[in-house]
C-alpha positions in Angstrom: 0.0 0.0 0.0 1.3 3.4 -0.9 2.5 5.8 1.8 0.7 8.6 0.0 0.1 10.5 -3.2 2.7 12.9 -4.6 2.2 15.3 -7.5 5.5 16.2 -9.3 5.5 19.4 -11.3 8.4 19.8 -13.7 8.9 20.6 -17.3 11.7 18.1 -17.9 10.6 14.6 -18.8 13.9 13.2 -17.6 13.4 14.8 -14.1 9.9 13.5 -13.9 11.0 10.0 -14.9 13.8 9.9 -12.3 11.7 11.5 -9.6 8.8 9.2 -10.4 11.0 6.1 -10.1 12.5 7.3 -6.8 9.0 8.0 -5.3 7.7 4.7 -6.4 10.7 3.0 -4.8 9.8 4.9 -1.6 6.2 3.5 -1.9 4.5 6.7 -3.0 1.9 6.9 -5.8 3.0 9.5 -8.3 1.3 11.8 -10.8 2.9 14.4 -13.0 2.2 18.0 -14.2 4.2 20.0 -16.7 3.6 23.4 -15.2 1.7 25.3 -12.5 -1.5 25.6 -14.4 -1.8 21.9 -15.0 -0.7 21.1 -11.4 -3.4 23.4 -10.0 -6.1 21.8 -12.1 -5.0 18.3 -11.1 -4.8 19.3 -7.4 -8.3 20.8 -7.5 -9.8 17.8 -9.3 -8.2 15.4 -6.8 -9.7 17.4 -3.9 -13.1 17.3 -5.5 -12.8 13.5 -5.9 -11.7 13.1 -2.2 -8.4 11.7 -3.5 -6.1 14.6 -2.6 -2.4 14.7 -3.0 -0.4 14.4 0.2 2.5 16.4 -1.2 3.5 18.4 -4.3 7.1 18.7 -5.5 7.3 21.9 -7.6 10.2 22.9 -9.9 10.9 26.6 -8.9 11.1 27.9 -12.5 9.5 26.6 -15.7 10.5 28.5 -18.8 7.4 29.6 -20.7 5.1 28.4 -17.9 4.2 28.7 -14.3 6.8 27.4 -11.9 6.6 26.9 -8.2 7.4 30.6 -7.6 4.2 31.6 -9.5 2.1 28.7 -8.3 2.5 28.3 -4.6 0.1 31.0 -3.5 -2.7 29.7 -5.8 -2.1 26.2 -4.4 -2.5 27.4 -0.9 -5.8 29.2 -1.8 -7.1 25.8 -3.0 -5.8 24.0 0.1 -4.3 26.0 3.0 -2.9 22.7 4.3 -1.1 21.7 1.1 2.4 20.4 1.6 4.6 21.8 -1.2 8.2 21.1 -1.6 10.2 23.5 -3.8 12.9 21.9 -6.0 15.6 23.7 -8.1 19.1 23.5 -9.4 19.4 27.2 -8.6 20.3 27.0 -5.0 21.1 30.8 -4.8 17.5 31.8 -5.4 16.0 33.5 -2.3 13.1 31.1 -2.3 15.4 28.1 -1.8 16.9 29.6 1.3 13.7 31.1 2.7 11.2 28.6 1.4 8.8 28.8 4.4 8.3 32.5 4.0 7.0 31.8 0.5 4.6 29.1 1.6 6.6 25.9 1.0 6.8 23.2 3.6 10.3 22.0 2.5 13.1 22.4 -0.1 15.2 19.9 -2.1 18.1 21.1 -4.3 18.7 19.3 -7.6 20.5 17.1 -8.2 19.5 14.9 -5.3 19.7 11.3 -4.3 16.8 9.0 -3.2 17.9 9.3 0.4 17.6 13.1 0.2 14.1 12.7 -1.1 13.1 10.2 1.6 14.4 12.6 4.3 12.5 15.6 2.9 9.2 13.5 2.7 9.8 12.1 6.2 10.1 15.7 7.6 6.9 16.9 6.1 4.9 13.8 7.0 6.1 13.5 10.7 
């Protein structure tokens, strides 16, 4: 039985594939969104079906689309208790160092290992 449902929002298929495999190895059910607009729609639909996501991992920036930076506040309007994890390879972005001030529950810098992902998920689900 899965530990929970995680929505991964990223524009890169390779990242989604790797993160999906890691999450499945950690016993999570995974769905994917390409940008913030799609993620918000999927999150809203899941809530309406009483099948909400337990966490959302959001890429901070998505070229030509809504990244985590633009999406987090709308997600929290849909669900004030949403657990969003910001993810980026740009560790010098202010959101990465002050993630809680922006509404994120946790942060994970790319690239990361499966153990890093497990620790982050454990911290938000404790």
